[in-house]
C-alpha positions in Angstrom: 108.0 75.6 184.8 109.0 72.3 183.0 107.5 73.0 179.5 104.3 72.9 177.5 103.1 76.1 178.5 101.0 75.8 175.4 99.4 72.9 173.4 100.1 74.6 170.0 103.4 76.5 169.5 101.9 78.8 167.0 98.7 79.7 169.0 98.7 83.4 169.7 95.6 82.8 172.0 97.4 80.2 174.1 100.5 82.2 174.4 98.5 85.1 175.5 96.9 83.0 178.2 100.2 81.9 179.3 101.5 85.4 179.4 98.6 86.6 181.5 99.2 83.8 184.0 103.0 84.6 184.3 102.2 88.3 184.4 100.8 87.6 187.9 104.3 86.4 189.1 106.0 89.3 187.4 103.8 91.7 189.1 104.5 90.2 192.5 108.2 90.1 191.7 108.2 86.4 192.3 111.3 84.7 190.7 110.5 81.9 188.2 111.9 80.3 185.0 110.6 78.3 182.2 111.8 75.7 179.8 110.1 75.1 176.5 108.5 71.6 176.0 107.7 69.8 172.8 104.5 71.7 172.5 106.2 75.0 172.7 109.0 74.0 170.0 106.7 71.9 167.7 107.5 72.1 163.9 106.6 75.2 162.2 106.1 78.5 163.9 106.8 78.9 167.6 106.1 82.0 169.5 108.0 80.9 172.7 110.8 83.5 172.0 108.2 86.3 171.7 106.6 85.4 175.0 109.2 83.8 177.0 112.5 84.5 175.5 115.4 86.6 176.8 113.5 89.7 176.8 111.0 88.7 179.4 113.8 87.9 182.0 116.6 90.5 181.2 116.9 92.9 184.1 115.4 90.6 186.7 117.6 90.1 189.7 117.6 86.3 189.6 118.1 86.0 185.8 121.7 85.0 185.1 121.9 84.9 181.2 121.3 82.5 178.4 122.6 80.7 175.5 119.7 81.7 173.3 115.9 82.0 173.9 115.4 78.5 174.7 118.2 78.0 177.2 118.5 80.2 180.1 119.9 80.2 183.7 119.0 81.9 186.9 120.9 82.3 190.1 119.4 82.9 193.6 120.4 82.5 197.3 118.8 81.4 200.5 120.3 81.6 203.8 123.3 79.4 203.7 122.7 78.3 200.1 123.4 79.8 196.6 121.5 78.0 193.8 122.0 77.8 190.0 119.0 76.8 187.8 119.7 75.9 184.1 117.0 75.5 181.8 117.6 73.2 178.8 115.3 73.2 175.9 113.3 70.0 174.8 115.6 67.3 173.4 118.9 69.3 173.5 121.6 68.5 171.2 125.2 68.5 172.5 125.7 72.3 172.4 123.2 72.9 175.2 124.7 70.3 177.8 128.1 71.7 177.0 126.9 75.1 177.7 125.2 73.8 181.1 128.3 71.9 181.9 130.4 75.3 181.5 127.9 77.0 183.8 128.1 74.2 186.4 132.0 74.6 186.5 131.7 78.4 186.7 129.4 78.3 189.7 131.2 75.4 191.8 129.7 76.7 195.0 126.2 77.0 193.9 123.8 73.9 194.2 123.0 73.0 190.6 119.4 72.4 189.2 118.9 71.4 185.6 115.4 71.6 184.3 114.5 70.0 181.0 111.1 68.9 179.6 112.1 65.4 178.9 114.2 63.3 181.0 112.1 60.5 182.8 109.3 58.2 181.9 106.3 57.6 184.4 107.8 54.1 185.1 111.1 55.7 186.5 113.1 54.8 183.3 114.9 57.2 181.2 113.2 59.1 178.5 116.1 61.1 177.5 119.4 60.5 179.5 121.8 62.4 177.5 121.9 65.5 179.5 122.2 63.5 182.9 125.1 61.7 181.4 126.8 64.8 180.0 126.4 66.7 183.4 126.8 64.0 186.2 130.5 64.6 186.6 129.7 67.9 188.4 129.7 67.5 192.1 127.4 70.6 192.5 124.5 69.1 190.2 122.1 67.6 193.0 118.8 67.7 191.1 117.3 67.6 187.6 113.5 68.2 187.1 111.2 67.4 184.2 107.6 67.0 183.0 106.5 65.6 179.6 105.3 62.1 180.5 102.0 61.5 182.1 98.9 59.0 182.2 95.4 59.5 183.5 96.6 57.7 186.8 100.2 58.8 187.1 102.6 61.8 186.3 105.5 61.2 188.6 108.7 59.5 188.5 112.2 59.4 190.4 115.5 58.2 189.7 118.3 58.5 192.3 121.1 59.0 189.9 124.9 58.7 191.0 127.4 61.4 190.1 130.8 60.3 189.0 132.1 61.1 192.5 129.2 59.0 194.1 126.9 61.9 195.2 123.3 61.5 194.7 121.5 63.4 191.8 117.8 63.6 192.4 115.9 63.2 189.0 112.3 64.0 189.5 109.3 64.1 187.2 106.0 65.8 187.9 103.4 66.1 185.0 99.6 65.7 186.2 97.8 67.3 183.1 95.8 64.1 182.3 94.8 63.2 186.1 91.3 64.0 187.0 90.8 66.6 189.9 
């Protein structure tokens, strides 16, 4: 999940609804991970750690660990490929990308995916390029995924980024919350 599990970070009712929805995945033992978006971390009280912090994922087979309740990682394998999924909080500072960089270097044989709420705009331009810039020297980073930006007619964006060694890093945005069905 690319963030904004709720609209109001202090709403128990909204977090209860999100919790019930993700409980379905838990009951079916389906691996997943979440990142907090701006609505999950807005000013004042946030209930994100209470519902989707470390305690929700500890003990799950795919859960790798965390920097804190807002920045986590998972590992999983499919035949022929090992993956590392790193979840970074909304608008991370320098600590979080440094932590992600260390993880990408610690798992050099895993294909790296970084999920962060705000990376692209719907016009395929950068909304927040800092994590991409800090991590693009890792040859195992092949994908970054985000949400955050949307309009009534669009919620997708794509940038074919280039790693420092010349490999392609696919930066993909999907956020269709304002589009009519």
